[in-house]
N, CA and C atoms as an extended XYZ file, in Angstrom:
453
Properties=species:S:1:pos:R:3:atomname:S:1:resname:S:1:resid:I:1 pbc="F F F"
N         6.786       -7.131       -7.018 N   MET     1
C         8.087       -7.061       -7.907 CA  MET     1
C         8.527       -5.634       -8.194 C   MET     1
N         9.707       -5.184       -8.212 N   ARG     2
C        10.037       -3.282       -8.621 CA  ARG     2
C        10.267       -3.600      -10.165 C   ARG     2
N         9.769       -2.706      -10.651 N   LEU     3
C         9.942       -2.390      -12.234 CA  LEU     3
C        11.016       -1.253      -12.353 C   LEU     3
N        12.158       -1.445      -12.945 N   ASP     4
C        12.831       -0.753      -13.848 CA  ASP     4
C        12.255        0.324      -14.648 C   ASP     4
N        13.172        1.456      -14.943 N   ASP     5
C        13.028        2.591      -16.182 CA  ASP     5
C        12.786        1.606      -17.504 C   ASP     5
N        13.718        0.873      -17.550 N   ILE     6
C        13.445        0.238      -19.057 CA  ILE     6
C        12.173       -0.676      -18.996 C   ILE     6
N        11.967       -1.572      -17.997 N   ASP     7
C        10.693       -2.412      -17.740 CA  ASP     7
C         9.382       -1.353      -18.112 C   ASP     7
N         9.485       -0.296      -17.451 N   ARG     8
C         8.338        0.491      -17.616 CA  ARG     8
C         8.104        0.836      -19.246 C   ARG     8
N         9.225        1.373      -19.916 N   ARG     9
C         9.260        1.583      -21.004 CA  ARG     9
C         8.851        0.369      -21.865 C   ARG     9
N         8.969       -0.929      -21.510 N   ILE    10
C         9.125       -2.022      -22.532 CA  ILE    10
C         7.262       -1.916      -22.411 C   ILE    10
N         6.945       -2.380      -20.997 N   VAL    11
C         5.082       -2.046      -20.997 CA  VAL    11
C         4.685       -1.417      -21.565 C   VAL    11
N         5.213       -0.231      -21.416 N   ALA    12
C         4.511        1.261      -22.597 CA  ALA    12
C         4.354        0.451      -23.808 C   ALA    12
N         5.655        0.193      -24.316 N   CYS    13
C         5.574        0.059      -25.978 CA  CYS    13
C         4.702       -1.103      -26.117 C   CYS    13
N         4.474       -2.282      -25.187 N   LEU    14
C         3.578       -3.494      -25.709 CA  LEU    14
C         2.185       -2.863      -25.306 C   LEU    14
N         1.757       -1.693      -24.637 N   LEU    15
C         0.628       -1.547      -24.317 CA  LEU    15
C         0.016       -0.587      -25.719 C   LEU    15
N         1.057        0.249      -25.604 N   GLU    16
C         0.803        1.224      -27.292 CA  GLU    16
C         0.709       -0.106      -28.619 C   GLU    16
N         1.130       -1.160      -28.445 N   ASN    17
C         1.244       -2.353      -29.776 CA  ASN    17
C         1.644       -3.255      -29.352 C   ASN    17
N         1.158       -4.519      -29.160 N   ALA    18
C         1.385       -5.504      -28.545 CA  ALA    18
C         2.311       -6.735      -29.372 C   ALA    18
N         1.716       -5.913      -30.863 N   ARG    19
C         2.065       -6.759      -31.896 CA  ARG    19
C         3.898       -6.699      -32.236 C   ARG    19
N         4.221       -5.478      -31.591 N   ALA    20
C         5.294       -5.039      -31.861 CA  ALA    20
C         6.868       -5.990      -31.679 C   ALA    20
N         7.824       -6.118      -32.453 N   SER    21
C         8.845       -7.116      -32.092 CA  SER    21
C         9.488       -6.675      -31.284 C   SER    21
N        10.527       -7.551      -30.773 N   PHE    22
C        11.433       -7.326      -29.826 CA  PHE    22
C        12.216       -6.514      -30.580 C   PHE    22
N        12.902       -6.704      -31.367 N   ALA    23
C        13.634       -5.500      -32.035 CA  ALA    23
C        13.206       -4.275      -32.446 C   ALA    23
N        12.027       -4.050      -32.588 N   GLN    24
C        11.191       -2.643      -32.798 CA  GLN    24
C        11.079       -1.855      -31.186 C   GLN    24
N        10.766       -3.097      -29.903 N   ILE    25
C        10.747       -2.326      -28.703 CA  ILE    25
C        12.346       -1.831      -28.600 C   ILE    25
N        13.348       -2.787      -28.760 N   GLY    26
C        14.854       -2.370      -28.259 CA  GLY    26
C        14.909       -0.929      -29.066 C   GLY    26
N        14.523       -0.953      -29.949 N   ASP    27
C        15.262       -0.038      -30.911 CA  ASP    27
C        14.143        1.511      -29.829 C   ASP    27
N        13.517        1.257      -29.382 N   GLU    28
C        12.550        2.338      -28.292 CA  GLU    28
C        13.526        2.375      -27.109 C   GLU    28
N        13.789        1.217      -26.777 N   VAL    29
C        14.275        1.499      -25.064 CA  VAL    29
C        15.872        1.039      -24.919 C   VAL    29
N        16.382        1.252      -26.116 N   GLY    30
C        17.987        1.033      -26.488 CA  GLY    30
C        18.521       -0.247      -25.875 C   GLY    30
N        17.661       -1.694      -26.071 N   LEU    31
C        18.509       -2.759      -26.009 CA  LEU    31
C        18.309       -3.156      -27.202 C   LEU    31
N        19.024       -4.502      -26.947 N   SER    32
C        19.196       -5.663      -27.923 CA  SER    32
C        17.542       -6.380      -27.988 C   SER    32
N        17.277       -7.142      -29.175 N   ALA    33
C        16.117       -7.848      -29.276 CA  ALA    33
C        16.196       -8.876      -28.095 C   ALA    33
N        17.456       -9.962      -27.816 N   PRO    34
C        17.694      -10.596      -27.105 CA  PRO    34
C        17.175      -10.188      -25.412 C   PRO    34
N        17.636       -9.226      -25.402 N   ALA    35
C        17.574       -8.493      -24.037 CA  ALA    35
C        16.314       -8.131      -23.691 C   ALA    35
N        15.165       -7.766      -24.859 N   VAL    36
C        13.932       -7.564      -24.604 CA  VAL    36
C        13.155       -8.492      -24.107 C   VAL    36
N        13.686       -9.477      -24.919 N   LYS    37
C        13.025      -11.110      -24.712 CA  LYS    37
C        12.911      -11.597      -23.304 C   LYS    37
N        14.015      -11.293      -23.148 N   ARG    38
C        14.296      -12.027      -21.485 CA  ARG    38
C        13.801      -10.764      -20.404 C   ARG    38
N        13.916       -9.849      -20.719 N   ARG    39
C        12.791       -9.027      -19.846 CA  ARG    39
C        11.566       -9.426      -20.134 C   ARG    39
N        10.748       -9.135      -21.260 N   VAL    40
C         9.475       -9.851      -21.494 CA  VAL    40
C         9.347      -11.059      -20.838 C   VAL    40
N         9.952      -12.141      -20.989 N   ASP    41
C         9.635      -13.337      -20.333 CA  ASP    41
C        10.015      -13.255      -18.737 C   ASP    41
N        10.387      -12.299      -18.265 N   ARG    42
C        10.953      -12.275      -17.089 CA  ARG    42
C         9.417      -11.439      -16.367 C   ARG    42
N         8.777      -10.665      -17.109 N   LEU    43
C         7.603       -9.921      -16.864 CA  LEU    43
C         6.655      -10.889      -16.912 C   LEU    43
N         6.272      -11.307      -17.755 N   ARG    44
C         5.347      -12.618      -17.726 CA  ARG    44
C         5.509      -13.623      -16.645 C   ARG    44
N         6.680      -14.013      -16.541 N   HIS    45
C         6.928      -15.133      -15.264 CA  HIS    45
C         6.573      -14.518      -14.077 C   HIS    45
N         6.848      -13.092      -13.842 N   ASP    46
C         6.704      -12.375      -12.584 CA  ASP    46
C         5.259      -12.182      -12.427 C   ASP    46
N         4.346      -12.321      -13.476 N   GLY    47
C         2.965      -11.558      -13.569 CA  GLY    47
C         2.700      -10.144      -13.959 C   GLY    47
N         3.666      -10.024      -14.313 N   VAL    48
C         3.346       -8.276      -14.077 CA  VAL    48
C         2.508       -8.291      -15.661 C   VAL    48
N         2.929       -8.781      -17.072 N   ILE    49
C         2.681       -9.091      -18.048 CA  ILE    49
C         1.369      -10.217      -18.022 C   ILE    49
N         0.257      -10.286      -18.395 N   THR    50
C        -0.952      -11.264      -18.097 CA  THR    50
C        -0.635      -11.717      -19.278 C   THR    50
N        -1.189      -11.529      -20.565 N   GLY    51
C        -1.436      -11.882      -21.745 CA  GLY    51
C        -1.682      -11.092      -22.762 C   GLY    51
N        -1.996      -11.405      -23.660 N   TYR    52
C        -2.326      -10.201      -24.948 CA  TYR    52
C        -3.688      -10.197      -25.411 C   TYR    52
N        -4.345       -9.149      -25.941 N   ALA    53
C        -5.579       -9.262      -26.222 CA  ALA    53
C        -5.441       -8.197      -27.603 C   ALA    53
N        -6.764       -8.592      -27.991 N   ALA    54
C        -6.844       -7.365      -29.284 CA  ALA    54
C        -7.646       -6.315      -29.257 C   ALA    54
N        -7.200       -5.359      -28.980 N   VAL    55
C        -8.231       -4.053      -28.928 CA  VAL    55
C        -9.195       -3.874      -29.787 C   VAL    55
N       -10.612       -3.783      -29.450 N   VAL    56
C       -11.937       -3.668      -30.417 CA  VAL    56
C       -12.310       -2.463      -30.499 C   VAL    56
N       -12.443       -1.269      -31.188 N   ASP    57
C       -13.692       -0.347      -31.770 CA  ASP    57
C       -15.022       -1.005      -31.065 C   ASP    57
N       -15.511       -0.709      -30.149 N   PRO    58
C       -16.891       -1.301      -29.665 CA  PRO    58
C       -18.131       -0.809      -30.911 C   PRO    58
N       -17.663        0.778      -30.974 N   SER    59
C       -19.034        0.632      -32.577 CA  SER    59
C       -18.470        0.041      -33.619 C   SER    59
N       -17.270       -0.723      -33.919 N   ALA    60
C       -17.286       -1.611      -34.756 CA  ALA    60
C       -18.131       -2.505      -35.008 C   ALA    60
N       -18.360       -3.038      -33.505 N   LEU    61
C       -19.402       -4.359      -33.535 CA  LEU    61
C       -20.654       -3.803      -33.095 C   LEU    61
N       -21.067       -2.909      -33.602 N   GLY    62
C       -22.482       -1.921      -33.083 CA  GLY    62
C       -22.587       -1.719      -31.849 C   GLY    62
N       -21.843       -2.078      -30.774 N   TRP    63
C       -22.124       -1.655      -29.639 CA  TRP    63
C       -21.757        0.112      -29.312 C   TRP    63
N       -22.721        0.470      -29.535 N   THR    64
C       -23.025        2.063      -29.659 CA  THR    64
C       -23.232        2.687      -28.645 C   THR    64
N       -24.142        2.571      -27.398 N   THR    65
C       -24.407        2.531      -26.509 CA  THR    65
C       -23.949        1.860      -25.148 C   THR    65
N       -23.817        2.664      -24.302 N   GLU    66
C       -22.872        2.400      -23.080 CA  GLU    66
C       -23.322        3.076      -21.958 C   GLU    66
N       -23.329        2.392      -20.715 N   ALA    67
C       -23.911        3.206      -19.428 CA  ALA    67
C       -22.913        2.136      -18.191 C   ALA    67
N       -23.153        3.779      -16.943 N   PHE    68
C       -22.483        2.718      -15.837 CA  PHE    68
C       -23.707        2.818      -14.942 C   PHE    68
N       -23.481        1.441      -14.226 N   VAL    69
C       -24.748        1.195      -13.339 CA  VAL    69
C       -24.319        1.277      -12.303 C   VAL    69
N       -24.419        1.598      -11.129 N   GLU    70
C       -24.670        1.335       -9.694 CA  GLU    70
C       -25.224        0.495       -9.634 C   GLU    70
N       -25.374       -0.724       -8.644 N   LEU    71
C       -26.246       -1.482       -8.079 CA  LEU    71
C       -25.989       -1.845       -6.624 C   LEU    71
N       -27.405       -2.237       -6.209 N   PHE    72
C       -27.680       -1.761       -4.957 CA  PHE    72
C       -28.203       -3.383       -4.510 C   PHE    72
N       -27.636       -4.203       -3.648 N   CYS    73
C       -27.855       -5.860       -3.263 CA  CYS    73
C       -28.310       -5.792       -1.842 C   CYS    73
N       -29.262       -6.939       -1.971 N   ALA    74
C       -29.833       -7.236       -1.075 CA  ALA    74
C       -29.093       -7.531        0.287 C   ALA    74
N       -29.233       -7.227        1.595 N   GLY    75
C       -28.334       -7.607        2.867 CA  GLY    75
C       -26.740       -7.475        2.799 C   GLY    75
N       -26.416       -8.879        2.797 N   ARG    76
C       -24.445       -8.910        3.099 CA  ARG    76
C       -24.655       -9.802        1.864 C   ARG    76
N       -24.600       -8.477        0.350 N   THR    77
C       -24.610       -9.682       -0.725 CA  THR    77
C       -22.936      -10.071       -0.309 C   THR    77
N       -21.975      -10.903       -0.973 N   SER    78
C       -20.684      -10.921       -1.579 CA  SER    78
C       -20.259      -10.671       -2.865 C   SER    78
N       -19.214      -10.004       -2.633 N   PRO    79
C       -18.847       -9.649       -3.933 CA  PRO    79
C       -18.492      -10.858       -4.756 C   PRO    79
N       -18.157      -12.027       -4.485 N   ASP    80
C       -18.547      -13.600       -5.285 CA  ASP    80
C       -20.186      -13.719       -5.571 C   ASP    80
N       -21.140      -13.129       -5.007 N   GLU    81
C       -22.340      -13.469       -5.500 CA  GLU    81
C       -22.659      -12.449       -6.592 C   GLU    81
N       -22.131      -11.068       -6.277 N   ILE    82
C       -22.377      -10.167       -7.127 CA  ILE    82
C       -22.009      -10.333       -8.550 C   ILE    82
N       -20.952      -11.223       -8.573 N   SER    83
C       -20.106      -11.664       -9.649 CA  SER    83
C       -20.698      -12.885      -10.585 C   SER    83
N       -20.970      -13.606       -9.964 N   ALA    84
C       -21.859      -14.794      -10.799 CA  ALA    84
C       -23.326      -14.587      -11.169 C   ALA    84
N       -23.661      -13.160      -10.252 N   SER    85
C       -25.163      -12.477      -10.981 CA  SER    85
C       -24.907      -11.970      -12.441 C   SER    85
N       -23.582      -11.245      -12.373 N   ILE    86
C       -23.461       -9.856      -13.720 CA  ILE    86
C       -22.802      -10.790      -14.831 C   ILE    86
N       -22.394      -12.073      -14.212 N   ARG    87
C       -21.804      -12.712      -15.446 CA  ARG    87
C       -22.106      -13.208      -16.522 C   ARG    87
N       -23.772      -13.400      -15.921 N   ARG    88
C       -24.344      -14.274      -16.725 CA  ARG    88
C       -25.385      -13.328      -17.951 C   ARG    88
N       -24.619      -12.180      -17.887 N   HIS    89
C       -25.051      -10.881      -19.090 CA  HIS    89
C       -23.956      -10.452      -19.890 C   HIS    89
N       -24.025      -10.877      -21.305 N   PRO    90
C       -23.278      -10.559      -21.920 CA  PRO    90
C       -22.675       -9.094      -22.089 C   PRO    90
N       -23.793       -8.024      -21.983 N   GLU    91
C       -23.494       -6.456      -22.029 CA  GLU    91
C       -22.658       -6.216      -21.048 C   GLU    91
N       -22.401       -6.782      -19.692 N   VAL    92
C       -21.220       -6.360      -18.861 CA  VAL    92
C       -20.451       -6.126      -19.095 C   VAL    92
N       -19.365       -5.107      -19.705 N   VAL    93
C       -18.090       -5.283      -20.086 CA  VAL    93
C       -17.032       -5.459      -18.763 C   VAL    93
N       -17.375       -4.647      -17.880 N   ALA    94
C       -16.672       -4.645      -16.516 CA  ALA    94
C       -17.355       -4.603      -15.019 C   ALA    94
N       -16.890       -4.527      -14.495 N   ALA    95
C       -17.512       -4.398      -12.945 CA  ALA    95
C       -16.752       -4.557      -11.923 C   ALA    95
N       -16.971       -3.526      -10.317 N   TYR    96
C       -16.254       -3.796       -9.527 CA  TYR    96
C       -17.116       -3.513       -8.428 C   TYR    96
N       -16.346       -3.507       -7.207 N   THR    97
C       -16.706       -3.263       -5.717 CA  THR    97
C       -16.566       -2.196       -5.749 C   THR    97
N       -17.191       -1.198       -5.037 N   ILE    98
C       -16.939        0.276       -4.749 CA  ILE    98
C       -17.422        0.602       -3.310 C   ILE    98
N       -16.907        1.553       -2.760 N   THR    99
C       -16.893        2.162       -1.829 CA  THR    99
C       -18.394        3.346       -1.854 C   THR    99
N       -19.185        3.711       -0.784 N   GLY   100
C       -20.378        4.530       -1.107 CA  GLY   100
C       -21.711        3.754       -0.811 C   GLY   100
N       -22.584        4.127       -0.802 N   GLU   101
C       -23.863        3.781       -0.970 CA  GLU   101
C       -24.224        2.172       -1.835 C   GLU   101
N       -23.669        2.427       -3.076 N   ALA   102
C       -24.008        1.157       -4.283 CA  ALA   102
C       -22.758       -0.067       -3.566 C   ALA   102
N       -23.069       -1.182       -3.567 N   ASN   103
C       -22.054       -2.137       -3.668 CA  ASN   103
C       -21.413       -2.394       -4.653 C   ASN   103
N       -21.685       -2.170       -6.006 N   ALA   104
C       -20.814       -2.461       -6.842 CA  ALA   104
C       -21.258       -1.250       -7.977 C   ALA   104
N       -20.558       -1.334       -9.138 N   LEU   105
C       -20.239       -0.321      -10.729 CA  LEU   105
C       -20.270       -1.215      -11.383 C   LEU   105
N       -21.153       -1.305      -12.589 N   VAL   106
C       -21.304       -2.314      -13.457 CA  VAL   106
C       -21.302       -1.525      -15.040 C   VAL   106
N       -20.315       -1.502      -15.882 N   HIS   107
C       -20.359       -1.020      -17.081 CA  HIS   107
C       -20.888       -1.947      -18.142 C   HIS   107
N       -21.467       -1.244      -18.423 N   LEU   108
C       -22.690       -2.054      -19.848 CA  LEU   108
C       -22.176       -1.317      -21.275 C   LEU   108
N       -22.443       -2.363      -22.145 N   ARG   109
C       -22.333       -2.108      -23.322 CA  ARG   109
C       -23.614       -2.627      -24.281 C   ARG   109
N       -24.286       -2.005      -25.129 N   ALA   110
C       -25.169       -2.850      -25.678 CA  ALA   110
C       -25.326       -2.019      -27.347 C   ALA   110
N       -26.252       -2.372      -28.092 N   HIS   111
C       -26.488       -1.766      -29.688 CA  HIS   111
C       -27.188       -0.445      -29.664 C   HIS   111
N       -28.160       -0.557      -28.699 N   ASP   112
C       -28.564        0.664      -28.631 CA  ASP   112
C       -29.575        1.110      -27.472 C   ASP   112
N       -30.235        1.840      -27.199 N   ILE   113
C       -31.270        1.887      -26.076 CA  ILE   113
C       -32.080        0.947      -25.571 C   ILE   113
N       -32.653        0.369      -26.468 N   GLN   114
C       -33.930       -0.650      -26.153 CA  GLN   114
C       -32.756       -1.907      -25.826 C   GLN   114
N       -31.853       -2.118      -26.432 N   ALA   115
C       -30.819       -3.230      -26.203 CA  ALA   115
C       -30.175       -3.012      -24.717 C   ALA   115
N       -29.776       -1.719      -24.461 N   LEU   116
C       -29.630       -1.302      -22.944 CA  LEU   116
C       -30.533       -1.215      -21.920 C   LEU   116
N       -31.902       -1.277      -22.276 N   GLU   117
C       -33.275       -1.004      -21.029 CA  GLU   117
C       -32.998       -2.813      -21.030 C   GLU   117
N       -32.942       -3.334      -21.872 N   GLN   118
C       -33.343       -5.326      -21.759 CA  GLN   118
C       -32.454       -5.571      -20.861 C   GLN   118
N       -30.752       -5.060      -21.006 N   ALA   119
C       -30.263       -5.582      -19.892 CA  ALA   119
C       -30.004       -5.169      -18.954 C   ALA   119
N       -30.768       -4.055      -18.517 N   LEU   120
C       -31.210       -3.751      -17.366 CA  LEU   120
C       -32.100       -4.115      -16.511 C   LEU   120
N       -33.281       -4.731      -17.690 N   GLU   121
C       -34.162       -5.147      -16.495 CA  GLU   121
C       -33.882       -6.302      -16.224 C   GLU   121
N       -32.972       -7.330      -17.588 N   ARG   122
C       -32.308       -8.712      -16.715 CA  ARG   122
C       -31.860       -8.336      -15.775 C   ARG   122
N       -30.691       -7.414      -15.593 N   LEU   123
C       -30.040       -7.509      -14.272 CA  LEU   123
C       -31.103       -7.256      -12.820 C   LEU   123
N       -31.816       -6.533      -13.394 N   ARG   124
C       -32.631       -5.833      -12.092 CA  ARG   124
C       -33.383       -7.004      -11.862 C   ARG   124
N       -33.619       -8.121      -12.542 N   ASN   125
C       -34.433       -9.329      -12.139 CA  ASN   125
C       -33.351      -10.557      -11.697 C   ASN   125
N       -32.213      -10.119      -11.285 N   GLU   126
C       -31.839      -11.220      -10.069 CA  GLU   126
C       -31.924      -11.072       -9.086 C   GLU   126
N       -31.755      -11.528       -8.217 N   PRO   127
C       -32.396      -12.033       -7.234 CA  PRO   127
C       -31.755      -11.308       -5.675 C   PRO   127
N       -30.566      -11.066       -6.194 N   ASN   128
C       -29.824       -9.945       -5.275 CA  ASN   128
C       -29.475       -8.586       -5.472 C   ASN   128
N       -30.470       -8.487       -6.181 N   ILE   129
C       -29.944       -6.895       -7.108 CA  ILE   129
C       -31.509       -6.053       -6.464 C   ILE   129
N       -31.420       -4.887       -5.359 N   VAL   130
C       -32.694       -4.554       -5.528 CA  VAL   130
C       -32.868       -3.323       -6.053 C   VAL   130
N       -31.602       -2.578       -6.387 N   GLN   131
C       -31.536       -1.293       -7.012 CA  GLN   131
C       -30.484       -1.262       -7.894 C   GLN   131
N       -30.852       -0.303       -8.895 N   THR   132
C       -29.922        0.209       -9.668 CA  THR   132
C       -30.175        1.765       -9.816 C   THR   132
N       -28.946        2.264      -10.393 N   LYS   133
C       -28.909        3.806      -10.681 CA  LYS   133
C       -28.099        3.645      -12.238 C   LYS   133
N       -28.392        4.340      -12.980 N   THR   134
C       -27.760        4.362      -14.394 CA  THR   134
C       -27.541        5.413      -14.768 C   THR   134
N       -26.412        5.945      -15.235 N   SER   135
C       -25.393        6.744      -16.172 CA  SER   135
C       -25.542        6.321      -17.708 C   SER   135
N       -25.892        6.995      -18.476 N   ILE   136
C       -25.678        6.771      -19.730 CA  ILE   136
C       -24.634        7.397      -20.159 C   ILE   136
N       -23.515        6.808      -21.223 N   VAL   137
C       -22.795        7.672      -21.378 CA  VAL   137
C       -22.980        8.592      -23.038 C   VAL   137
N       -22.499        9.610      -22.964 N   LEU   138
C       -22.680       10.790      -23.799 CA  LEU   138
C       -21.572       10.780      -24.648 C   LEU   138
N       -20.364       10.865      -24.319 N   SER   139
C       -19.199       10.578      -25.355 CA  SER   139
C       -17.738       10.389      -24.236 C   SER   139
N       -16.988        9.551      -24.906 N   ARG   140
C       -16.034        9.088      -24.262 CA  ARG   140
C       -14.752       10.041      -24.311 C   ARG   140
N       -14.458       10.828      -23.364 N   LEU   141
C       -13.254       11.686      -23.196 CA  LEU   141
C       -12.209       10.900      -23.622 C   LEU   141
N       -11.535        9.766      -22.520 N   LEU   142
C       -10.644        8.952      -22.674 CA  LEU   142
C       -10.698        7.890      -22.227 C   LEU   142
N        -9.996        6.958      -23.216 N   GLY   143
C       -10.190        5.923      -22.610 CA  GLY   143
C        -8.747        4.822      -23.192 C   GLY   143
N        -7.822        4.394      -21.775 N   ARG   144
C        -6.800        3.794      -22.068 CA  ARG   144
C        -7.132        2.352      -21.841 C   ARG   144
N        -6.837        1.516      -22.941 N   PRO   145
C        -7.148        0.031      -22.661 CA  PRO   145
C        -6.530       -0.183      -21.758 C   PRO   145
N        -5.430       -0.675      -21.162 N   ASN   146
C        -4.819       -1.317      -20.199 CA  ASN   146
C        -3.990       -0.425      -19.421 C   ASN   146
N        -3.575        0.838      -19.275 N   GLY   147
C        -2.590        1.196      -18.996 CA  GLY   147
C        -2.819        2.284      -17.919 C   GLY   147
N        -2.014        2.831      -17.198 N   GLY   148
C        -1.801        3.574      -16.239 CA  GLY   148
C        -1.008        4.992      -16.192 C   GLY   148
N        -1.137        5.368      -15.350 N   PRO   149
C        -0.360        6.615      -15.485 CA  PRO   149
C         1.201        6.588      -15.590 C   PRO   149
N         1.584        5.522      -15.255 N   ASP   150
C         2.917        4.751      -15.052 CA  ASP   150
C         3.220        3.912      -16.512 C   ASP   150
N         2.417        3.674      -17.237 N   ALA   151
C         2.471        2.784      -18.516 CA  ALA   151
C         3.034        3.383      -19.678 C   ALA   151
């Protein structure tokens, strides 16, 4: 689906504040509230907008330690098998298949270093994971919850 400039601006408004009213968004993009609603309904129908979520500050929940972990898997482990292994671990907040030597990159969040170490040990005990390489985050320089450069 092709988005026009107004659609992109509507999506940007929703990324900034998903609770904004159609009237507020309309003021930002130069449309009436009913016109914004029609566009949002179309964007939802077309799968551009897939849902709405609360964006929570991880430190408010006590998740003060985070790391990125490269996973090296045994043999020809499929993405579905990797996904099944990592879904069992609540500390995993995101995961990706990647190019390069590692099979996947996992983003972990934990309460502290000890909890992170325990999560890593549990990951390493998965039968298809043979090695990990961990980078602990010192500080977050930029964090966009769900947007990209065009949002």
